[in-house]
N, CA and C of each residue as an Amber inpcrd file, in Angstrom:
protein
   333
  66.8200000  95.3540000 128.0940000  66.5290000  93.9670000 127.7570000
  67.8480000  93.2040000 127.7100000  67.8300000  92.0040000 128.2670000
  69.0430000  91.1960000 128.2790000  68.7740000  89.8700000 127.5720000
  69.6260000  89.5420000 126.6200000  69.4830000  88.3320000 125.8110000
  70.4100000  87.1990000 126.2700000  71.1250000  87.4000000 127.3730000
  72.1370000  86.4420000 127.8090000  71.5370000  85.0490000 128.0470000
  72.1740000  84.0530000 127.4130000  71.7910000  82.6400000 127.5250000
  70.4020000  82.3280000 126.9750000  69.8760000  83.1710000 126.1100000
  68.5810000  82.8960000 125.4860000  68.8090000  82.2360000 124.1200000
  67.9300000  81.2990000 123.7710000  68.0170000  80.5850000 122.5010000
  66.7870000  80.9160000 121.6680000  67.0120000  81.1760000 120.3780000
  65.9420000  81.5510000 119.4620000  65.9010000  80.6010000 118.2730000
  64.6930000  80.4400000 117.7200000  64.5090000  79.6480000 116.4960000
  63.7550000  80.5100000 115.4950000  63.9720000  80.2780000 114.1980000
  63.2430000  81.0440000 113.1850000  61.8040000  80.5480000 113.0620000
  60.8850000  81.5070000 112.8670000  59.5000000  81.1170000 112.5820000
  59.0450000  81.6760000 111.2350000  59.8770000  82.5570000 110.6570000
  59.5520000  83.1190000 109.3350000  60.8210000  83.7200000 108.7480000
  60.9790000  83.6420000 107.4070000  62.1210000  84.2520000 106.7320000
  61.7670000  84.5300000 105.2740000  62.4170000  85.5400000 104.7190000
  62.2650000  85.8460000 103.2970000  62.8520000  84.7170000 102.4600000
  62.3840000  84.5990000 101.2250000  62.8430000  83.5480000 100.3150000
  64.3440000  83.6060000 100.0590000  64.9310000  84.7970000 100.0450000
  66.3570000  84.9500000  99.7480000  67.2460000  84.7520000 100.9730000
  66.6730000  84.3540000 102.0970000  67.4500000  84.0870000 103.3040000
  67.8900000  82.6430000 103.3810000  68.8670000  82.3770000 104.2300000
  69.3570000  81.0040000 104.4200000  68.8890000  80.3870000 105.7280000
  68.3910000  81.2020000 106.6390000  67.9370000  80.6880000 107.9300000
  66.6030000  79.9770000 107.7270000  66.5440000  78.7260000 108.2080000
  65.3410000  77.9060000 108.0440000  65.1180000  77.0950000 109.3120000
  64.0720000  76.3060000 109.2910000  63.7670000  75.4370000 110.4170000
  65.0030000  74.6030000 110.7530000  65.2620000  74.4390000 112.0180000
  66.4120000  73.6540000 112.4450000  67.5940000  74.5010000 112.8740000
  67.5930000  75.7880000 112.5280000  68.6610000  76.6860000 112.9620000
  68.3580000  77.1470000 114.3780000  69.3610000  77.0800000 115.2400000
  69.2240000  77.5930000 116.6010000  70.2700000  78.6670000 116.8430000
  69.8380000  79.7670000 117.4440000  70.6910000  80.8970000 117.7800000
  70.8310000  80.9480000 119.2910000  72.0480000  80.8890000 119.8040000
  72.2930000  80.9780000 121.2410000  73.0030000  82.2820000 121.5330000
  72.3150000  83.1890000 122.2130000  72.8160000  84.5410000 122.4600000
  73.5700000  84.6240000 123.7850000  74.6000000  85.4420000 123.7810000
  75.3490000  85.8180000 124.9870000  75.3820000  87.3370000 125.0130000
  75.3150000  87.9240000 126.2010000  75.3540000  89.3790000 126.2940000
  76.1580000  89.8150000 127.4950000  77.0620000  90.7720000 127.2710000
  77.8320000  91.4170000 128.3340000  77.6390000  92.9080000 128.1710000
  76.9810000  93.5450000 129.1380000  76.6440000  94.9530000 128.9870000
  75.7190000  95.0970000 127.7950000  76.0880000  95.9720000 126.8550000
  75.2510000  96.1260000 125.6590000  75.8310000  95.3960000 124.4450000
  76.8420000  94.5500000 124.6730000  77.4690000  93.8000000 123.5780000
  76.8580000  92.4000000 123.4930000  76.3390000  92.0730000 122.3150000
  75.6890000  90.7930000 122.0740000  76.5440000  89.9550000 121.1290000
  76.6360000  88.6590000 121.3850000  77.2800000  87.7370000 120.4530000
  76.4330000  86.4760000 120.3820000  76.6590000  85.7100000 119.3270000
  75.8360000  84.5280000 119.1190000  76.5620000  83.5600000 118.2010000
  76.3730000  82.2830000 118.4660000  76.7680000  81.2280000 117.5420000
  75.4880000  80.5550000 117.0810000  75.4480000  80.1700000 115.8120000
  74.2680000  79.4980000 115.3060000  74.6440000  78.4890000 114.2350000
  73.7670000  77.4910000 114.0770000  73.9400000  76.4690000 113.0420000
  72.6340000  75.7040000 112.9120000  72.5710000  74.8920000 111.8690000
  71.3870000  74.0760000 111.6130000  70.8480000  74.3490000 110.2250000
  69.9480000  73.4960000 109.7760000  69.4010000  73.6500000 108.4270000
  70.5180000  73.6310000 107.4070000  70.5890000  74.6400000 106.5470000
  71.6400000  74.7010000 105.5270000  72.8790000  75.4530000 106.0050000
  72.8900000  75.8830000 107.2640000  74.0180000  76.6470000 107.8010000
  74.8990000  75.7380000 108.6510000  76.1560000  75.5820000 108.2250000
  77.1020000  74.7600000 108.9840000  77.5570000  75.4760000 110.2460000
  77.8780000  76.7650000 110.1220000  78.3720000  77.5350000 111.2650000
  78.1400000  79.0020000 110.9940000  77.6760000  79.7150000 112.0050000
  77.4790000  81.1470000 111.8820000  77.7690000  81.8590000 113.1860000
  78.1380000  83.1140000 113.0830000  78.3850000  83.9690000 114.2470000
  77.7700000  85.3280000 113.9770000  77.3960000  86.0050000 115.0430000
  76.9890000  87.3940000 114.9130000  77.5140000  88.1680000 116.1060000
  77.6790000  89.4610000 115.8990000  78.0710000  90.3640000 116.9680000
  77.2820000  91.6440000 116.7880000  76.8660000  92.2280000 117.9030000
  76.0620000  93.4300000 117.7960000  76.0130000  94.2030000 119.0900000
  75.3000000  95.3120000 119.0250000  75.0730000  96.1380000 120.2080000
  73.5690000  96.2430000 120.4320000  73.1880000  96.2810000 121.7080000
  71.7940000  96.3490000 122.1200000  71.5440000  97.7460000 122.6940000
  70.5100000  98.4380000 122.1850000  70.2200000  99.7620000 122.7230000
  69.2590000  99.6720000 123.9200000  68.8620000 100.8160000 124.4760000
  68.0320000 100.8610000 125.6760000  66.6760000 100.1920000 125.4810000
  66.1580000 100.1640000 124.2500000  64.8620000  99.5320000 123.9740000
  64.9930000  98.0480000 123.6250000  66.2090000  97.5310000 123.6380000
  66.4230000  96.1240000 123.3090000  66.6230000  95.8550000 121.8330000
  66.6760000  96.9080000 121.0080000  66.9080000  96.7460000 119.5720000
  68.3750000  96.3750000 119.3490000  68.6040000  95.3740000 118.5150000
  69.9540000  94.8790000 118.2410000  70.4010000  95.3400000 116.8610000
  71.5650000  95.9590000 116.7960000  72.2160000  96.3050000 115.5290000
  73.3800000  95.3420000 115.3900000  73.3430000  94.4540000 114.3960000
  74.3300000  93.3730000 114.3370000  74.9300000  93.1830000 112.9510000
  76.0390000  92.4660000 112.9470000  76.6930000  91.9910000 111.7340000
  76.8260000  90.4740000 111.8780000  76.6530000  89.7600000 110.7730000
  76.7410000  88.2960000 110.8370000  77.5820000  87.7420000 109.7000000
  78.1300000  86.5640000 109.9400000  78.8090000  85.8120000 108.8870000
  78.5150000  84.3360000 109.1170000  78.4270000  83.5980000 108.0140000
  78.0670000  82.1830000 108.1080000  78.6030000  81.4230000 106.9030000
  78.7570000  80.1130000 107.1060000  79.1630000  79.2120000 106.0280000
  78.0350000  78.2090000 105.8300000  77.5560000  78.1110000 104.5860000
  76.4550000  77.1890000 104.3100000  76.9860000  75.8250000 103.8500000
  76.0610000  74.8930000 103.6210000  76.4440000  73.5230000 103.2440000
  77.1320000  73.4480000 101.8950000  77.0300000  74.5070000 101.0740000
  77.7530000  74.5560000  99.8050000  79.1710000  75.1000000  99.9800000
  79.5590000  75.3900000 101.2200000  80.8880000  75.9220000 101.4940000
  81.0270000  77.4040000 101.2130000  79.8990000  78.1020000 101.0120000
  79.9350000  79.5270000 100.7080000  79.9530000  80.3510000 101.9970000
  80.8140000  81.3540000 102.0260000  80.8730000  82.2990000 103.1340000
  79.9530000  83.4630000 102.7990000  78.9840000  83.7270000 103.6580000
  78.0120000  84.8040000 103.4570000  78.1120000  85.7690000 104.6310000
  77.9020000  87.0630000 104.3540000  77.9520000  88.0830000 105.3990000
  76.7640000  89.0250000 105.2430000  76.4180000  89.7060000 106.3320000
  75.3210000  90.6440000 106.2530000  75.1570000  91.4890000 107.4900000
  74.1660000  92.3710000 107.4150000  73.8070000  93.2580000 108.5180000
  72.3510000  93.0220000 108.8770000  71.9980000  93.3120000 110.1220000
  70.6390000  93.0620000 110.5690000  70.2900000  93.9880000 111.7290000
  69.0480000  94.4310000 111.7490000  68.4920000  95.1390000 112.9020000
  67.3170000  94.3090000 113.3960000  67.3510000  93.9510000 114.6950000
  66.3040000  93.1280000 115.2980000  65.5530000  93.9450000 116.3400000
  64.2320000  93.9810000 116.2180000  63.3870000  94.7230000 117.1520000
  62.5700000  93.7330000 117.9760000  62.6680000  93.8060000 119.3130000
  61.9990000  92.8120000 120.1530000  60.5380000  93.1350000 120.4520000
  59.7960000  92.0660000 120.6990000  58.4500000  92.1510000 121.2610000
  58.4070000  91.1220000 122.3800000  57.9560000  91.5160000 123.5610000
  57.7970000  90.5710000 124.6580000  56.3820000  90.0210000 124.5780000
  56.2810000  88.7040000 124.4240000  54.9890000  88.0430000 124.2740000
  54.2960000  87.8840000 125.6330000  53.0290000  87.5260000 125.6260000
  52.2570000  87.3850000 126.8660000  52.8280000  86.3030000 127.7830000
  53.5410000  85.3250000 127.2070000  54.1500000  84.2660000 128.0230000
  55.5440000  84.6500000 128.5300000  55.9850000  85.9080000 128.2540000
  57.2840000  86.3790000 128.7230000  58.4270000  86.1100000 127.7650000
  58.1790000  85.3070000 126.7320000  59.2150000  85.0200000 125.7320000
  59.3830000  86.2160000 124.7960000  60.5260000  86.2670000 124.1220000
  60.8460000  87.3720000 123.2220000  60.6870000  86.9210000 121.7750000
  60.0660000  87.7650000 120.9730000  60.0030000  87.5710000 119.5260000
  60.7990000  88.7110000 118.8970000  61.6750000  88.3720000 117.9360000
  62.5130000  89.3590000 117.2630000  62.0680000  89.5330000 115.8160000
  61.7860000  90.7680000 115.4360000  61.4440000  91.1130000 114.0640000
  62.7010000  91.6860000 113.4190000  63.2000000  90.9950000 112.3990000
  64.5020000  91.3260000 111.8360000  64.3920000  91.8820000 110.4210000
  65.1640000  92.9230000 110.1880000  65.3160000  93.5010000 108.8600000
  66.7930000  93.3740000 108.5140000  67.0990000  92.6390000 107.4460000
  68.4980000  92.3190000 107.1600000  68.8440000  92.5740000 105.6960000
  70.1540000  92.5970000 105.4560000  70.6580000  92.7380000 104.0860000
  71.9760000  91.9940000 103.9690000  72.1030000  91.2400000 102.8780000
  73.3800000  90.5950000 102.5860000  74.4040000  91.6760000 102.2520000
  75.6170000  91.5460000 102.7830000  76.7150000  92.4380000 102.3820000
  77.6600000  91.7000000 101.4390000  77.2980000  90.4670000 101.0980000
  78.0140000  89.6750000 100.1030000  76.9890000  89.1760000  99.0880000
  77.4610000  88.6160000  98.0060000  76.5410000  88.0840000  96.9990000
  75.7090000  89.1740000  96.3570000  74.4050000  88.9560000  96.2840000
  73.5390000  89.8840000  95.5540000  73.1260000  91.1260000  96.3570000
  73.5190000  91.2020000  97.6100000  73.2230000  92.3530000  98.4920000
  71.7240000  92.6100000  98.6450000  70.9310000  91.5710000  98.4690000
  69.4800000  91.7220000  98.5950000  69.0800000  91.8960000 100.0630000
  67.8560000  92.3930000 100.2570000  67.3080000  92.6310000 101.5900000
  66.2290000  91.6100000 101.8880000  65.9480000  91.4430000 103.1810000
  64.8900000  90.5380000 103.5850000  64.4410000  90.8120000 105.0010000
  63.5180000  89.9950000 105.4590000  63.0350000  90.1010000 106.8280000
  62.8190000  88.7050000 107.3860000  62.9320000  88.5920000 108.6910000
  62.7210000  87.3140000 109.3490000  62.1540000  87.5610000 110.7450000
  61.6310000  86.4970000 111.3350000  61.1170000  86.5550000 112.6890000
  61.7020000  85.3740000 113.4560000  62.2880000  85.6660000 114.6120000
  62.8100000  84.6350000 115.5140000  61.9960000  84.6390000 116.7840000
  61.9090000  83.4670000 117.4260000  61.1780000  83.4000000 118.6860000
  61.9920000  82.6290000 119.7120000  62.0020000  83.1350000 120.9250000
  62.7260000  82.4790000 122.0160000  62.0900000  81.1300000 122.3290000
  62.9430000  80.1280000 122.5760000  62.4280000  78.8020000 122.9510000
  62.7470000  78.5180000 124.4070000
């Protein structure tokens, strides 16, 4: 699976997450290395880097700065589903590596 030049938006997130409506994720991929810049909603700027396995599962690390000026970091595993229209939906299981270190889940969908 290749995520190069694909853009995703959140459609669901845990209460303890910061990603909300208005955040856009723009993915780039070279080989199995994935990177992304994102912003919107309460997130001023965010980046992620990860590796994509043969099934398209992404193991990533992220960091972001929110509108309160707080730097947040975390880890995430995203599992893809290819929808009937050919778009990708990502089911994410994540954990903050800063702050309260709580866990959550989110769903992103390709636009």
